C-alpha positions, 0 to 999 in steps of 0.5 A: 460407779460401774454399770452393775447391770453387766456384772453377775457377781459382787466379786467381779463388780469389786474385781473391776472396781481395784482396777478402775479406781487404782489410784484413788484411796479406798480405806483409812484406818485410825486407832485413836489420834494415829493412822495405822493405815491408808490404802490404795485400790491397788495396794487393797488388791495387792493385800488380798489377792495372795489371801484368795490364792492362800485359801484356793490352795487349802482347798476352799472350793465355789460355794463354800462358806467363810465367816468373819468375825471382827470388829470393823478394820481393813482386814475385814473388808480385805478378808470378804473380798479374797473370800468373793474372789474365791467364790465363796460365800460369806457368813458376817458374823457380830463379835459382839455375841458370846462364844456360845452364840457364836458357835451355834451359828457357825454350826448352823452356817457350816462354815468351813472358814474363820477368819477372826482377831486374836482376842475373839479367838482366846474366847472361842477356842475356850468354848465349848461349843467349838467341839460341834464345828465340824465343817471347820477346817481352817481358823485364820487369826489376826494380829496375834502376839508372836509366841501365842499358842493358837490352838491349830488355827493359822495367822492370817497375816502369814496366810499367803499364797504365791502367784495370781489367783485365778477369780471363779465366777458366781452367778446372780442367783448363787448365794452371796451371804448368809447373814443372820437377822438381829434378834433371833431370839435362839432360832437361828435365822439364816437369810440367804442372800444372793449377788443379785440382792446386792447389785440390785440394792446398789442400785437402788441406794445410789440412785438416791445417796450417790458415792464418787471418788473423795467421797468418805464414809465413817464406818461406825454400825460393825460391818456385819450388819446389813447397812455397814456392810451395803453403805460401808463396803460394796456401794464405796468400793464399786463408785471409788470412795473411801471408808475410814475406819477406827478401832475405838469408837469414844466419843472424842475419836469420832468428832475427831475423824469427822474433822480430819477426815472431811467425812461425808456420810456416816449411818447411825441407828436412832439411839447414837443420833438421839445421845448426838442431839443430846449433846448438841443441845446441851451446847446450845444450852450453855450459850448466853440469853442474847446469844441463843435468841441470836441462834433461834433466829438463823436455825429459823431462817435456815429452816424457812429456806430449807423446806422444799430441799436442802441447801447444804452451802447455805446452811453451811454458811448460815450455821458455821459453828455447827458444822465446822466439828462435823468437818463441814462436808457431811451430806447426810446422816444415814439412820436405820435399823430401828424407828427414829422419832420424828422430833430428832429427825426435824432437829437435825434437818432444822440445822441443815444436817439432812438425816436420810431416814429409812426402814428395811429389814435383813430379809430385804436387803438393806432399805426398803424405803428411804426419804429422798429429802425432796422434801423433807418428812419427819413423820414417815420412813419415805417413799419405796426405792426404786425396783421395791413394790411394796403394799399393805396387808390385810389393812384395818378401818384405818389403811394400816395392815402388815407391810408386805415387799416384793422386789429382787433384792429379797432373800431366796430364803433362811438357810435349812427352814423351808417351813419359816421360809414360806411363812414368810414369804408367800407368792413372792411377797415378802411379809415384814411383820411390820404395822403400816400405811401409805399416806396420800403422797405415797409416804410409808408410815410405820406403826409398830411390829405386828408380834407386839400390837397389844388388842384391848378387851374393847378392841382396840389395837395398841403399837407399843412404840406408838406408847414409847414416843410419850415417854421418850425424854424420860430422865431414865437409861433406858425403858421399854412397853409390854403387856403384863401378861406377855411378861407373867403368861395368863390363860386370859383373854381378858384384864390385860394391863400395860407397863413400863420397864425401866432400867435406872441410870447408875445410882438414880432410884425410883423417887417420887419425883420420877414417879410423877414425870411417869404419870404426868406422861402417862395422863397424856395417853388416851385411856386404853392406852395408859400404863398401869405400873413400872417394873424396874430392871437392874440389868441393861437391856439385851439388844442386837448389833442395831442397837433395838431392844430384844422385846422377847429376851427382855420379857423372858429376863422380866418373867423370872421377877415375881409380879406381886412385888417387882410391879409397881402400880401407878 
């Protein structure tokens, strides 16, 4: 790994990494069962430098902004490096947003350059928002058909300068990226992240979970996401590791990638981790009674022997049939972006597959706390990373208050939003909006979002995530807890009721059996935490790039329903 204390910028560190690890494989790109590309660090440089030269020749100057809207692929990383090399500011956007949403963020960011894929550009160029992007001078489109009308855009593959480009230096305090935090709900919140933010975060994360030549990271989360940008690009590259991209995330090809490429690390959001758990449980359920008893006994032995720390070699031998489908070299699953159920984390750890459960938010870089697995704790989000100061603000009698963080990884502020910045960063402390407390061992426990907290007439605080845990395995597609008055606002602070919003599986009905299941779970809750009814929603819940439910957007959609008929009392 490079000594990042010697570097002023992401671009400078990456430039030296390409030389230091020139013969190592840095990128593998596969499309279904076919490997499309395999690049060494030297080959990566040879692809990126002509693009950087062309950007400079086109007038792209230090501090100007270039946006990338792409699925995970080698061209994403090549383009990002070229932007940093040329001294630019990267604006990574979610390719799953609508064209109007993407144009809104392009305009807000003041992007001068856009790099995107042909199918995405077709939708963007047809959208009304294009006319507002006055700052956008250059659009580069990848993999466009030979006879396609690009509407003023240029082909990425042909946009190449001749001769060696000049590296443009930046300082640690310069903005490196403008990252739009998930769930912004219509008001763009562009987090201005500096080069120092990323350099310091990388040092902190790799001190616990190191990368090195030979390590292979499977990139599944979108690269525009804070987690994958760090551990699926910058972190691996400055350590000489390799990143594996898949052009399809169909389960059968993801499973094949673990085996074929002997994956070392992968990052998942809790929803995907939960689905993976369900798949494994289904496999275990197919075992004969005798084999299941033997299997359970081996799991118990592994659990006892790994209580204080992971012992991967031992676990792989004891539970070979579990580890082989993962390629036999998986060290850790990194999970983040939303709250993970302790039962799910414990399930994987008992099988000898450690899950690095962490907590973070875009405004603080990537991660604030991470479980270092010494020992494994499924009930917390771990301890603060090196360099992180974390405290609890305005704690109640139970020690629960708002989590605040101060570190060199915290953003400089929100783009063009000085008032919002001053509300979020007070005396150098970032107020996260999350509620938590520290236990006696120094581990952080989370209890929900401050803005989602419900105060009952009895003065009791209710955290929706706490209630949702009781309904975790409910046989429906998705669900969410709300205060009824939040959905259908009333000018009253009394008579509040809680509701369970349900999105059923295709063809499923809200049967008497399902109603009884909901009621039985509800009865396990304390009286003041119980829901009073159910609301059925026929559409997919709106989610962020990290698959967290956009509660405010869902609440707005539910609010359009007629309360008198939509609210089904238990």
